[in-house]
MARBA-3410 file (N, C-alpha, C, O; in Angstrom, 1 decimal):
250
28.9,-41.7,35.0,29.7,-40.8,34.1,30.0,-39.5,34.8,29.1,-38.9,35.4 ~ 31.2,-39.0,34.6,31.6,-37.7,35.2,31.4,-36.6,34.1,32.0,-36.7,33.1 ~ 30.6,-35.6,34.5,30.4,-34.5,33.5,31.2,-33.3,34.0,31.5,-33.1,35.1 ~ 31.5,-32.4,33.0,32.2,-31.2,33.4,31.2,-30.2,34.1,30.0,-30.4,34.0 ~ 31.7,-29.3,34.8,30.9,-28.3,35.5,31.3,-27.0,34.7,32.4,-26.6,34.5
30.2,-26.2,34.4,30.4,-24.9,33.8,29.8,-23.9,34.8,29.2,-24.3,35.8 ~ 30.0,-22.6,34.5,29.4,-21.6,35.4,27.9,-21.7,35.5,27.3,-21.1,36.4 ~ 27.2,-22.3,34.5,25.8,-22.2,34.4,25.1,-23.6,34.3,23.9,-23.7,34.4 ~ 25.9,-24.7,34.2,25.3,-26.0,34.2,26.2,-27.0,35.1,27.4,-27.1,34.9 ~ 25.5,-27.6,36.0,26.1,-28.6,36.9,25.2,-29.8,36.9,24.1,-29.8,37.5
25.6,-30.9,36.2,24.7,-32.1,36.1,24.4,-32.7,37.4,25.3,-33.0,38.2 ~ 23.1,-32.9,37.7,22.7,-33.4,39.0,22.3,-34.9,38.9,22.1,-35.5,40.0 ~ 22.3,-35.4,37.7,21.9,-36.8,37.6,22.6,-37.5,36.4,22.9,-36.8,35.4 ~ 23.0,-38.7,36.6,23.8,-39.4,35.6,23.1,-39.5,34.2,23.7,-39.9,33.2 ~ 21.8,-39.2,34.2,21.1,-39.3,32.9,21.7,-38.3,31.9,21.7,-38.6,30.7
22.2,-37.2,32.4,22.8,-36.2,31.5,21.8,-35.6,30.5,20.6,-35.6,30.8 ~ 22.3,-35.1,29.4,21.4,-34.5,28.3,21.2,-35.5,27.1,22.1,-36.3,26.9 ~ 20.1,-35.3,26.5,19.9,-36.1,25.2,20.6,-35.4,24.1,21.2,-34.3,24.3 ~ 20.6,-36.0,22.9,21.2,-35.4,21.7,20.5,-34.1,21.4,21.1,-33.1,20.8 ~ 19.2,-34.0,21.6,18.4,-32.8,21.3,17.9,-32.2,22.6,17.4,-32.8,23.5
18.1,-30.9,22.6,17.6,-30.1,23.8,16.6,-29.1,23.2,16.9,-28.3,22.3 ~ 15.4,-29.1,23.8,14.3,-28.1,23.5,14.6,-26.9,24.4,14.8,-27.1,25.6 ~ 14.6,-25.7,23.9,14.9,-24.6,24.7,13.8,-23.5,24.6,13.9,-22.7,23.7 ~ 12.8,-23.5,25.5,12.0,-22.3,25.6,12.7,-21.2,26.4,13.8,-21.5,27.0 ~ 12.2,-20.0,26.3,12.9,-19.0,27.1,12.6,-19.1,28.6,13.4,-18.8,29.4
11.3,-19.5,28.9,10.8,-19.5,30.2,11.1,-20.8,31.0,10.7,-21.9,30.5 ~ 11.7,-20.8,32.2,12.0,-22.0,33.0,10.7,-22.7,33.3,10.7,-24.0,33.4 ~ 9.6,-22.0,33.5,8.3,-22.7,33.9,7.8,-23.5,32.7,7.1,-24.5,32.9 ~ 8.1,-23.0,31.5,7.7,-23.8,30.3,8.5,-25.0,30.2,7.9,-26.1,29.7 ~ 9.7,-25.0,30.6,10.5,-26.2,30.6,9.9,-27.3,31.6,9.8,-28.4,31.2
9.5,-26.8,32.7,8.9,-27.7,33.7,7.6,-28.2,33.2,7.3,-29.4,33.4 ~ 6.8,-27.4,32.5,5.5,-27.8,32.0,5.7,-29.0,30.9,5.0,-30.0,30.9 ~ 6.7,-28.8,30.1,7.0,-29.8,29.0,7.4,-31.1,29.7,7.0,-32.2,29.3 ~ 8.4,-31.0,30.6,8.9,-32.2,31.2,7.8,-33.0,31.9,7.7,-34.2,31.8 ~ 6.9,-32.3,32.6,5.9,-32.9,33.4,4.7,-33.5,32.6,4.1,-34.4,33.0
4.5,-32.9,31.4,3.3,-33.2,30.6,3.6,-34.0,29.4,2.7,-34.6,28.8 ~ 4.9,-34.1,28.9,5.2,-34.8,27.7,6.3,-35.8,27.8,6.3,-36.8,27.0 ~ 7.2,-35.7,28.8,8.3,-36.7,28.9,8.0,-37.8,29.8,7.3,-37.6,30.8 ~ 8.5,-39.0,29.5,8.4,-40.1,30.4,9.6,-40.1,31.3,10.7,-39.9,30.8 ~ 9.3,-40.4,32.6,10.4,-40.5,33.6,11.3,-39.3,33.5,12.6,-39.5,33.5
10.8,-38.0,33.6,11.8,-36.9,33.5,12.5,-36.8,34.8,12.0,-37.0,35.9 ~ 13.8,-36.4,34.7,14.6,-36.1,35.9,15.2,-34.8,35.8,15.5,-34.3,34.7 ~ 15.5,-34.1,36.9,16.1,-32.8,37.0,17.6,-33.0,36.8,18.3,-33.7,37.5 ~ 18.2,-32.4,35.7,19.6,-32.6,35.4,20.4,-31.4,35.7,21.7,-31.4,35.7 ~ 19.8,-30.2,35.8,20.5,-29.0,36.1,19.6,-28.1,36.8,18.4,-28.0,36.6
20.1,-27.4,37.8,19.3,-26.5,38.6,20.0,-25.2,38.9,19.6,-24.4,39.8 ~ 21.2,-24.9,38.2,21.9,-23.7,38.5,21.1,-22.4,38.2,20.5,-22.3,37.1 ~ 21.1,-21.5,39.1,20.4,-20.2,38.9,18.9,-20.4,38.7,18.2,-19.4,38.2 ~ 18.3,-21.5,39.0,16.9,-21.8,38.8,16.5,-22.0,37.4,15.3,-22.1,37.1 ~ 17.5,-22.1,36.5,17.2,-22.5,35.1,17.3,-24.0,35.0,18.2,-24.6,34.5
16.2,-24.6,35.4,16.2,-26.1,35.5,16.1,-26.7,34.2,15.4,-26.3,33.3 ~ 16.9,-27.8,34.1,16.9,-28.6,32.9,16.4,-30.0,33.2,16.8,-30.5,34.3 ~ 15.7,-30.6,32.3,15.1,-31.9,32.6,15.5,-32.9,31.4,15.6,-32.4,30.2 ~ 15.7,-34.1,31.7,15.8,-35.1,30.7,14.9,-36.3,30.9,14.7,-36.8,32.0 ~ 14.2,-36.7,29.8,13.3,-37.8,29.9,13.3,-38.5,28.6,14.2,-38.4,27.8
12.2,-39.2,28.3,12.0,-39.9,27.1,10.7,-39.6,26.4,9.7,-39.5,27.0 ~ 10.8,-39.5,25.1,9.6,-39.2,24.3,9.6,-40.3,23.2,10.4,-40.3,22.3 ~ 8.6,-41.2,23.2,8.5,-42.3,22.3,9.8,-43.0,22.2,10.2,-43.4,21.1 ~ 10.4,-43.3,23.4,11.6,-44.0,23.5,12.9,-43.3,23.2,14.0,-43.9,23.3 ~ 12.8,-42.0,22.8,14.0,-41.3,22.5,14.3,-40.3,23.7,13.5,-39.6,24.2
15.6,-40.3,24.0,16.1,-39.5,25.1,16.1,-38.0,24.7,16.8,-37.7,23.7 ~ 15.3,-37.2,25.3,15.2,-35.8,25.0,15.3,-34.9,26.2,14.9,-35.3,27.3 ~ 15.9,-33.7,26.1,16.1,-32.8,27.2,15.3,-31.5,26.9,15.1,-31.2,25.7 ~ 15.0,-30.8,28.0,14.4,-29.5,27.8,15.0,-28.6,28.9,15.0,-29.0,30.1 ~ 15.5,-27.4,28.5,16.0,-26.5,29.5,15.8,-25.1,28.9,16.0,-24.8,27.7
15.5,-24.2,29.8,15.3,-22.8,29.4,16.6,-22.1,28.9,17.7,-22.4,29.4 ~ 16.4,-21.1,28.1,17.5,-20.3,27.6,17.6,-19.0,28.4,18.6,-18.3,28.3 ~ 16.5,-18.6,29.1,16.4,-17.2,29.6,16.0,-16.3,28.4,15.8,-16.7,27.3 ~ 16.0,-15.0,28.7,15.6,-14.0,27.8,16.8,-13.3,27.2,17.7,-12.9,27.9 ~ 16.7,-13.1,25.9,17.8,-12.3,25.2,18.9,-13.1,24.7,19.2,-14.3,25.1
19.7,-12.5,23.8,20.8,-13.2,23.1,22.0,-13.5,24.0,22.6,-14.5,23.8 ~ 22.3,-12.6,24.9,23.4,-13.0,25.8,23.1,-14.3,26.6,24.0,-15.2,26.7 ~ 21.9,-14.4,27.1,21.6,-15.6,27.8,21.5,-16.9,26.9,22.1,-17.9,27.3 ~ 20.9,-16.7,25.8,20.9,-17.8,24.8,22.3,-18.2,24.4,22.6,-19.4,24.3 ~ 23.1,-17.2,24.2,24.5,-17.5,23.8,25.3,-18.3,24.8,26.0,-19.2,24.4
25.0,-18.0,26.1,25.7,-18.8,27.2,25.3,-20.2,27.2,26.1,-21.1,27.1 ~ 23.9,-20.4,27.3,23.4,-21.8,27.5,23.7,-22.7,26.2,24.0,-23.8,26.4 ~ 23.4,-22.1,25.0,23.6,-22.9,23.8,25.1,-23.3,23.7,25.4,-24.4,23.3 ~ 26.0,-22.3,24.0,27.4,-22.6,23.8,27.9,-23.7,24.8,28.6,-24.7,24.3 ~ 27.4,-23.7,26.0,27.9,-24.7,27.0,27.3,-26.0,26.6,28.0,-27.1,26.8
26.0,-26.1,26.2,25.4,-27.4,25.8,26.1,-28.0,24.6,26.4,-29.2,24.6 ~ 26.4,-27.2,23.6,27.1,-27.7,22.4,28.5,-28.1,22.7,29.0,-29.1,22.3 ~ 29.2,-27.2,23.4,30.7,-27.4,23.6,31.1,-28.4,24.6,32.0,-29.2,24.4 ~ 30.4,-28.5,25.7,30.8,-29.3,26.9,30.0,-30.5,27.2,30.4,-31.4,27.9 ~ 28.8,-30.6,26.6,27.9,-31.7,26.9,27.4,-32.5,25.7,26.5,-33.3,25.8
28.1,-32.2,24.6,27.9,-33.0,23.4,26.5,-33.0,22.9,26.1,-34.0,22.2 ~ 25.8,-31.9,23.1,24.4,-31.8,22.6,24.6,-31.5,21.1,25.4,-30.7,20.7 ~ 23.8,-32.2,20.3,23.9,-32.1,18.8,23.0,-31.1,18.2,23.3,-30.4,17.3 ~ 21.8,-31.0,18.8,20.7,-30.2,18.2,20.0,-29.4,19.3,19.7,-29.9,20.4 ~ 19.8,-28.1,19.1,19.0,-27.3,19.9,17.9,-26.7,19.1,18.1,-26.1,18.1
16.7,-26.9,19.6,15.5,-26.3,19.0,14.8,-25.4,19.9,14.3,-25.7,20.9 ~ 14.9,-24.1,19.5,14.3,-23.1,20.4,12.8,-23.2,20.1,12.3,-23.2,19.0 ~ 12.0,-23.2,21.2,10.6,-23.2,21.1,10.1,-22.0,22.0,10.0,-22.1,23.2 ~ 9.8,-20.9,21.3,9.6,-19.7,22.0,8.3,-18.9,21.5,7.6,-19.4,20.7 ~ 8.2,-17.8,22.1,7.1,-16.9,21.7,7.7,-15.8,20.8,8.9,-15.5,20.9
6.9,-15.2,19.9,7.3,-14.1,19.1,6.2,-13.2,18.8,5.0,-13.5,18.9 ~ 6.5,-12.0,18.4,5.5,-11.0,18.0,5.4,-10.9,16.5,6.4,-10.8,15.8 ~ 4.2,-11.0,15.9,4.1,-11.0,14.5,4.3,-9.5,14.0,3.8,-8.6,14.5 ~ 5.1,-9.4,12.9,5.3,-8.1,12.3,4.8,-8.2,10.8,5.0,-7.3,10.0 ~ 4.2,-9.3,10.5,3.6,-9.6,9.2,2.1,-9.9,9.3,1.7,-10.7,10.1
1.3,-9.2,8.4,-0.1,-9.6,8.4,-0.4,-11.0,8.1,-1.5,-11.5,8.3 ~ 0.6,-11.7,7.6,0.4,-13.1,7.2,0.4,-14.1,8.5,0.1,-15.2,8.4 ~ 0.8,-13.5,9.6,0.9,-14.3,10.8,0.0,-13.8,11.9,0.1,-12.6,12.3 ~ -0.9,-14.7,12.4,-1.8,-14.3,13.5,-1.5,-14.9,14.8,-0.5,-15.7,14.9 ~ -2.2,-14.6,15.8,-2.0,-15.2,17.1,-2.1,-16.7,17.1,-2.9,-17.3,16.4
-1.1,-17.4,17.7,-0.9,-18.8,17.9,-0.4,-19.5,16.6,-0.3,-20.7,16.6 ~ -0.2,-18.7,15.5,0.5,-19.3,14.4,1.9,-19.8,14.7,2.5,-19.2,15.6 ~ 2.4,-20.8,14.1,3.7,-21.3,14.3,4.6,-20.9,13.2,4.3,-21.1,12.0 ~ 5.8,-20.3,13.5,6.7,-19.8,12.6,8.1,-20.5,12.7,8.6,-20.6,13.9 ~ 8.6,-21.0,11.7,10.0,-21.6,11.7,10.9,-20.7,11.0,10.7,-20.2,9.9
12.0,-20.4,11.7,13.0,-19.4,11.2,14.1,-20.0,10.3,15.0,-20.7,10.8 ~ 14.0,-19.7,9.0,15.1,-20.1,8.1,16.4,-19.3,8.5,17.5,-19.9,8.6 ~ 16.2,-18.1,8.8,17.3,-17.2,9.3,16.8,-16.2,10.3,15.6,-16.1,10.5 ~ 17.8,-15.5,10.8,17.4,-14.5,11.8,18.2,-13.2,11.6,19.5,-13.2,11.8 ~ 17.6,-12.2,11.1,18.2,-10.8,11.1,18.3,-10.3,12.5,17.6,-10.8,13.4
19.2,-9.4,12.7,19.3,-8.9,14.1,19.9,-7.5,14.2,20.6,-7.0,13.3 ~ 19.6,-6.8,15.3,20.2,-5.5,15.6,21.3,-5.7,16.6,21.8,-4.7,17.1 ~ 21.6,-6.9,17.0,22.5,-7.2,18.1,24.0,-7.2,17.6,24.3,-7.4,16.4 ~ 24.9,-6.9,18.5,26.3,-6.9,18.3,26.9,-8.3,18.5,28.1,-8.4,18.6 ~ 26.1,-9.3,18.8,26.5,-10.6,19.1,27.6,-11.2,18.2,28.6,-11.7,18.6
27.4,-10.9,16.9,28.3,-11.5,15.9,29.7,-10.8,15.8,30.6,-11.4,15.2 ~ 29.8,-9.7,16.5,31.1,-9.0,16.4,32.3,-9.8,17.1,33.4,-9.5,16.8 ~ 31.9,-10.7,18.0,32.9,-11.5,18.7,33.8,-12.3,17.7,34.9,-12.7,18.1 ~ 33.3,-12.6,16.5,34.0,-13.4,15.6,35.0,-12.6,14.8,35.8,-13.2,14.0 ~ 35.0,-11.3,14.9,36.0,-10.4,14.3,36.0,-10.5,12.8,37.1,-10.3,12.1
34.9,-10.6,12.2,34.8,-10.7,10.7,34.4,-9.3,10.1,33.6,-8.6,10.7 ~ 34.9,-9.0,9.0,34.7,-7.7,8.3,33.5,-7.9,7.4,33.6,-7.9,6.2 ~ 32.3,-8.0,8.0,31.1,-8.1,7.2,30.0,-8.6,8.1,30.1,-8.7,9.3 ~ 28.8,-8.9,7.5,27.7,-9.3,8.2,27.5,-10.9,8.1,27.8,-11.4,7.1 ~ 27.1,-11.5,9.2,27.0,-12.9,9.3,25.5,-13.3,8.9,24.6,-12.7,9.4
25.4,-14.2,8.0,24.0,-14.8,7.7,23.7,-15.8,8.7,24.1,-17.0,8.6 ~ 22.9,-15.4,9.7,22.6,-16.4,10.8,21.4,-17.3,10.4,20.3,-16.9,10.4 ~ 21.8,-18.5,10.0,20.8,-19.4,9.4,20.7,-20.6,10.2,21.6,-21.0,11.0 ~ 19.5,-21.3,10.1,19.3,-22.5,10.8,19.9,-23.7,10.2,20.5,-23.6,9.1 ~ 19.8,-24.9,10.8,20.3,-26.1,10.2,19.2,-26.6,9.2,18.0,-26.7,9.6
19.6,-26.8,7.9,18.6,-27.3,7.0,18.1,-28.6,7.3,16.9,-29.0,7.1 ~ 19.0,-29.5,7.9,18.6,-30.8,8.3,17.4,-30.7,9.3,16.4,-31.4,9.1 ~ 17.5,-29.9,10.3,16.5,-29.8,11.3,15.2,-29.2,10.7,14.1,-29.6,11.0 ~ 15.4,-28.1,9.9,14.2,-27.5,9.3,13.5,-28.5,8.4,12.2,-28.5,8.5 ~ 14.2,-29.2,7.5,13.5,-30.1,6.6,12.7,-31.2,7.4,11.6,-31.6,7.0
13.4,-31.7,8.4,12.7,-32.8,9.2,11.5,-32.3,10.0,10.5,-32.9,10.1 ~ 11.6,-31.0,10.4,10.5,-30.4,11.1,9.3,-30.1,10.2,8.2,-30.3,10.6 ~ 9.6,-29.6,9.0,8.6,-29.4,8.0,7.9,-30.7,7.6,6.7,-30.7,7.5 ~ 8.7,-31.8,7.5,8.1,-33.1,7.2,7.2,-33.6,8.3,6.1,-34.1,8.1 ~ 7.6,-33.4,9.6,6.8,-33.8,10.7,5.5,-33.0,10.8,4.5,-33.5,11.0
5.6,-31.7,10.5,4.4,-30.8,10.5,3.4,-31.3,9.5,2.2,-31.4,9.7 ~ 3.9,-31.7,8.3,3.0,-32.1,7.2,2.4,-33.4,7.7,1.2,-33.6,7.5 ~ 3.1,-34.3,8.2,2.6,-35.6,8.7,1.5,-35.5,9.8,0.5,-36.2,9.8 ~ 1.7,-34.5,10.6,0.8,-34.3,11.8,-0.3,-33.3,11.4,-1.2,-33.0,12.3 ~ -0.3,-32.8,10.2,-1.4,-31.8,9.9,-1.3,-30.5,10.6,-2.2,-29.8,10.8
0.0,-30.1,10.9,0.3,-28.8,11.6,0.7,-27.8,10.6,1.7,-28.1,9.9 ~ 0.1,-26.7,10.5,0.5,-25.6,9.6,1.6,-24.8,10.2,1.5,-24.2,11.3 ~ 2.8,-24.7,9.5,3.8,-23.8,10.0,4.1,-22.8,8.8,4.0,-23.2,7.7 ~ 4.6,-21.6,9.2,5.0,-20.6,8.3,6.5,-20.4,8.4,7.0,-20.1,9.4 ~ 7.2,-20.7,7.3,8.6,-20.6,7.3,9.1,-19.4,6.6,8.7,-19.0,5.5
10.1,-18.7,7.3,10.6,-17.5,6.8,11.7,-16.9,7.7,12.2,-17.6,8.6 ~ 12.0,-15.6,7.6,13.0,-15.0,8.4,12.4,-14.5,9.7,11.2,-14.0,9.7 ~ 13.2,-14.6,10.8,12.8,-13.9,12.0,13.7,-12.7,12.2,14.7,-12.5,11.5 ~ 13.3,-11.8,13.1,14.1,-10.6,13.5,14.4,-10.7,14.9,13.5,-10.7,15.8 ~ 15.6,-10.9,15.3,16.1,-11.1,16.7,16.5,-9.7,17.2,17.5,-9.2,16.7
15.8,-9.2,18.1,16.0,-7.8,18.6,16.6,-7.8,20.0,16.3,-8.7,20.9 ~ 17.5,-6.9,20.3,18.0,-6.7,21.7,17.0,-5.9,22.6,17.3,-5.8,23.8 ~ 16.0,-5.4,22.0,15.1,-4.5,22.8,13.6,-5.1,22.7,13.2,-5.4,21.6 ~ 13.0,-5.2,23.9,11.6,-5.6,23.9,10.7,-4.3,23.8,9.8,-4.3,23.0 ~ 11.0,-3.3,24.7,10.3,-2.1,24.6,11.0,-1.1,23.7,12.0,-0.5,24.2
10.7,-1.0,22.5,11.4,-0.3,21.5,10.7,1.0,21.1,9.6,1.0,20.5 ~ 11.2,2.2,21.5,10.6,3.4,21.2,10.4,3.7,19.7,9.4,4.4,19.3 ~ 11.3,3.1,18.9,11.2,3.4,17.5,10.3,2.5,16.7,10.0,2.7,15.6 ~ 9.9,1.4,17.4,9.0,0.4,16.7,9.7,-0.1,15.4,9.1,-0.3,14.4 ~ 11.1,-0.2,15.5,11.8,-0.6,14.3,11.5,-1.9,13.7,11.8,-2.2,12.6
11.0,-2.8,14.5,10.7,-4.2,14.1,9.8,-4.2,12.8,10.0,-5.0,11.9 ~ 8.9,-3.2,12.8,8.0,-3.2,11.6,8.7,-2.9,10.3,8.3,-3.3,9.2 ~ 9.9,-2.2,10.4,10.7,-2.0,9.2,11.3,-3.2,8.7,11.5,-3.4,7.5 ~ 11.6,-4.2,9.6,12.1,-5.5,9.1,11.1,-6.3,8.4,11.5,-7.2,7.6 ~ 9.9,-6.0,8.6,8.8,-6.8,7.8,9.0,-6.5,6.3,8.6,-7.3,5.5
9.4,-5.3,6.0,9.6,-4.9,4.6,10.7,-5.7,3.9,10.7,-5.9,2.7 ~ 11.6,-6.4,4.7,12.6,-7.2,4.2,12.2,-8.7,4.3,13.0,-9.6,4.2 ~ 10.9,-8.9,4.6,10.4,-10.3,4.6,10.4,-11.0,5.9,10.0,-12.2,6.0 ~ 10.8,-10.3,7.0,10.8,-11.0,8.3,9.3,-11.1,8.8,8.5,-10.2,8.6 ~ 9.0,-12.3,9.3,7.7,-12.6,9.8,7.4,-12.2,11.2,6.2,-11.8,11.5
8.4,-12.3,12.1,8.1,-12.1,13.5,9.4,-11.7,14.2,10.5,-11.9,13.7 ~ 9.2,-11.0,15.3,10.3,-10.5,16.1,10.4,-11.3,17.4,9.3,-11.6,18.0 ~ 11.6,-11.7,17.8,11.8,-12.4,19.0,13.2,-12.0,19.5,13.8,-11.0,19.0 ~ 13.8,-12.7,20.5,15.1,-12.1,21.1,16.2,-13.1,21.2,17.2,-12.8,21.9 ~ 16.1,-14.3,20.6,17.1,-15.3,20.9,17.7,-16.0,19.6,18.9,-16.5,19.7
17.0,-16.1,18.6,17.3,-17.0,17.5,18.7,-16.7,16.8,19.4,-17.6,16.5 ~ 19.0,-15.4,16.6,20.2,-15.1,16.0,21.4,-15.6,16.7,22.4,-16.1,16.2 ~ 21.4,-15.4,18.1,22.5,-15.9,18.9,22.6,-17.4,18.9,23.7,-18.0,18.8 ~ 21.5,-18.1,18.9,21.5,-19.6,18.8,22.1,-20.0,17.4,22.9,-20.9,17.4 ~ 21.6,-19.4,16.4,22.1,-19.8,15.0,23.6,-19.6,14.9,24.3,-20.4,14.4
24.1,-18.4,15.3,25.5,-18.1,15.2,26.4,-19.0,16.0,27.4,-19.4,15.6 ~ 25.9,-19.3,17.2,26.6,-20.3,18.1,26.7,-21.6,17.5,27.8,-22.3,17.5 ~ 25.6,-22.1,16.9,25.6,-23.4,16.3,26.5,-23.4,15.0,27.3,-24.4,14.8 ~ 26.5,-22.4,14.2,27.4,-22.3,13.1,28.8,-22.3,13.5,29.7,-23.0,12.9 ~ 29.2,-21.5,14.5,30.6,-21.4,15.0,31.1,-22.8,15.5,32.2,-23.1,15.3
30.2,-23.5,16.2,30.6,-24.8,16.8,30.3,-26.0,16.0,30.7,-27.1,16.4 ~ 29.7,-25.8,14.8,29.5,-27.0,14.0,28.4,-27.9,14.4,28.4,-29.1,14.1 ~ 27.4,-27.3,15.1,26.2,-28.1,15.5,25.0,-27.6,14.8,25.1,-26.8,13.9 ~ 23.8,-28.1,15.2,22.6,-27.9,14.5,21.6,-27.1,15.4,21.5,-27.3,16.6 ~ 20.9,-26.1,14.8,19.9,-25.3,15.6,18.7,-25.0,14.7,18.9,-24.8,13.5
17.6,-24.8,15.3,16.4,-24.3,14.7,15.5,-23.6,15.7,15.5,-24.0,16.9 ~ 14.9,-22.5,15.3,14.0,-21.8,16.1,12.6,-21.9,15.5,12.3,-21.6,14.4 ~ 11.6,-22.4,16.3,10.2,-22.4,16.0,9.5,-21.6,17.1,9.7,-21.8,18.3 ~ 8.7,-20.7,16.7,8.0,-19.8,17.6,6.5,-19.8,17.4,6.0,-19.9,16.3 ~ 5.8,-19.6,18.5,4.3,-19.4,18.4,4.1,-17.9,18.6,4.6,-17.2,19.5
3.2,-17.3,17.7,2.9,-15.9,17.8,2.1,-15.6,19.0,1.0,-16.1,19.2 ~ 2.6,-14.8,19.9,2.0,-14.4,21.1,1.5,-13.0,21.1,0.6,-12.6,21.9 ~ 2.0,-12.2,20.2,1.6,-10.8,20.1,1.5,-10.3,18.7,2.1,-10.9,17.8 ~ 0.6,-9.4,18.4,0.5,-8.7,17.1,1.1,-7.3,17.3,0.6,-6.5,18.1 ~ 2.2,-7.0,16.5,2.9,-5.8,16.7,2.3,-4.7,15.7,2.9,-3.6,15.5
1.2,-5.0,15.1,0.6,-4.1,14.2,-0.9,-4.0,14.5,-1.4,-4.8,15.3 ~ -1.6,-3.0,14.0,-3.1,-2.9,14.3,-3.9,-4.0,13.6,-3.6,-4.3,12.5 ~ -4.8,-4.6,14.3,-5.3,-4.3,15.7,-4.3,-5.1,16.7,-4.2,-6.3,16.6 ~ -3.7,-4.3,17.6,-2.8,-4.9,18.5,-3.5,-5.9,19.4,-4.6,-5.7,19.8 ~ -2.8,-7.0,19.7,-3.4,-8.1,20.5,-2.3,-8.9,21.1,-1.2,-8.9,20.6
-2.6,-9.6,22.2,-1.5,-10.4,22.8,-2.1,-11.5,23.7,-3.2,-11.3,24.2 ~ -1.4,-12.5,23.9,-1.7,-13.6,24.9,-1.2,-13.2,26.2,-0.1,-12.5,26.3 ~ -1.8,-13.6,27.3,-1.3,-13.2,28.7,-0.2,-14.2,29.1,0.1,-15.2,28.4 ~ 0.4,-13.9,30.3,1.5,-14.7,30.7,1.2,-16.2,30.9,2.0,-17.1,30.5 ~ 0.1,-16.5,31.4,-0.3,-17.9,31.7,-0.5,-18.6,30.3,-0.1,-19.8,30.2
-1.1,-17.9,29.4,-1.3,-18.5,28.0,0.0,-18.8,27.4,0.1,-19.8,26.7 ~ 1.0,-17.9,27.5,2.3,-18.1,26.9,3.0,-19.3,27.6,3.7,-20.1,26.9 ~ 2.7,-19.6,28.8,3.4,-20.6,29.5,2.8,-22.0,29.2,3.6,-23.0,29.1 ~ 1.5,-22.1,29.0,0.9,-23.4,28.9,0.1,-23.7,27.7,-0.3,-24.9,27.5 ~ -0.1,-22.7,26.8,-1.0,-23.0,25.7,-0.3,-23.3,24.3,-1.0,-23.4,23.3
1.0,-23.3,24.4,1.8,-23.6,23.1,2.0,-25.0,22.9,3.1,-25.4,22.4 ~ 1.0,-25.9,23.2,1.2,-27.3,23.2,1.4,-27.8,21.7,2.2,-28.8,21.6 ~ 0.8,-27.2,20.7,1.0,-27.7,19.4,2.5,-27.6,19.0,3.1,-28.4,18.3 ~ 3.1,-26.4,19.3,4.5,-26.2,19.0,5.4,-27.2,19.8,6.4,-27.7,19.3 ~ 5.0,-27.4,21.0,5.8,-28.4,21.9,5.8,-29.8,21.3,6.8,-30.5,21.2
4.6,-30.2,20.9,4.4,-31.5,20.3,5.2,-31.6,18.9,5.8,-32.6,18.7 ~ 5.2,-30.6,18.1,5.9,-30.6,16.9,7.4,-30.7,17.1,8.1,-31.5,16.5 ~ 7.9,-30.0,18.1,9.3,-30.1,18.5,9.7,-31.5,18.9,10.7,-32.0,18.5 ~ 8.9,-32.1,19.8,9.2,-33.4,20.3,9.1,-34.5,19.2,10.0,-35.3,19.1 ~ 8.1,-34.4,18.4,8.0,-35.3,17.3,9.2,-35.2,16.3,9.6,-36.2,15.8
9.6,-34.0,16.1,10.8,-33.7,15.2,12.0,-34.3,15.9,12.9,-34.8,15.2 ~ 12.1,-34.1,17.2,13.3,-34.6,17.9,13.5,-36.1,17.7,14.6,-36.6,17.7 ~ 12.4,-36.9,17.6,12.5,-38.3,17.3,13.2,-38.6,16.0,14.0,-39.5,15.9 ~ 12.9,-37.8,15.0,13.5,-37.9,13.7,15.0,-37.5,13.7,15.8,-38.0,13.0 ~ 15.3,-36.5,14.6,16.7,-36.0,14.6,17.6,-37.1,15.1,18.8,-37.1,14.8
17.1,-38.1,15.8,18.0,-39.2,16.3,18.8,-39.9,15.2,19.8,-40.5,15.5 ~ 18.2,-39.9,14.0,18.9,-40.6,12.9,19.9,-39.8,12.2,20.6,-40.3,11.2 ~ 20.1,-38.5,12.6,21.1,-37.7,11.9,22.5,-38.1,12.4,22.6,-38.5,13.6 ~ 23.5,-37.9,11.6,24.9,-38.3,12.0,25.4,-37.5,13.2,25.0,-36.3,13.2 ~ 26.2,-38.0,14.1,26.7,-37.2,15.2,27.7,-36.2,14.7,28.4,-36.4,13.7
27.8,-35.1,15.4,28.7,-34.0,15.1,29.7,-33.8,16.3,29.3,-34.0,17.4 ~ 30.8,-33.3,16.0,31.8,-33.0,17.1,32.0,-31.5,17.1,32.2,-30.8,16.0 ~ 31.9,-30.9,18.3,32.0,-29.4,18.4,33.4,-29.0,17.8,34.4,-29.6,18.1 ~ 33.4,-27.9,17.1,34.6,-27.3,16.6,35.4,-26.6,17.8,34.8,-26.2,18.8 ~ 36.7,-26.6,17.6,37.5,-25.8,18.6,37.4,-24.4,18.5,38.0,-23.6,19.2
END
């Protein structure tokens, strides 16, 4: 099969992408998932070192490829996957900082929606604010999977920020509006999926506490210790296979 080439994705193997792509921010986390969870994984993209892999999980074709850090990067990769490679579902599996006392280190948070300080949504030229929300189909199937597997997840709003080192510590203010955790990609993913008529969900593992007592996981722990979140995403991807196919909007 002949695949299109985009500035950021060049298919290296006829396997292509599965209907569902898991997207951690970190390329090394993509490699870890492919090598430890997928059967017969093959490298399908290597542009700019953002390697993408496709393999099988419980007989279902699944892909995993990094998004990079931040909303511009997520916007690029999710757009190209949805628009040009007929990917149906993208599930972000990332790290996040807790801004709510209800979320501790290694807790898993599923984002119903994503508030943001980003100008990402201005590209649509709308006179108002966009409610960047996930796919209910993906969220409900993921919650069902978590229940079946005995995995506790906390569902609520995320805050997608353009800044990691924030002098104002503004993320804590978003907690007053019910946001559970701060991260940097979900809002762009959700808006891209809404615009193109595809499905998206962000689930994140808490890697930092942004309130006292401050605490954080180190880089190696972030790369390799989020296995429960990875397994939840893969088990959910098996269920996603039964969802009806979608065609990207023009």
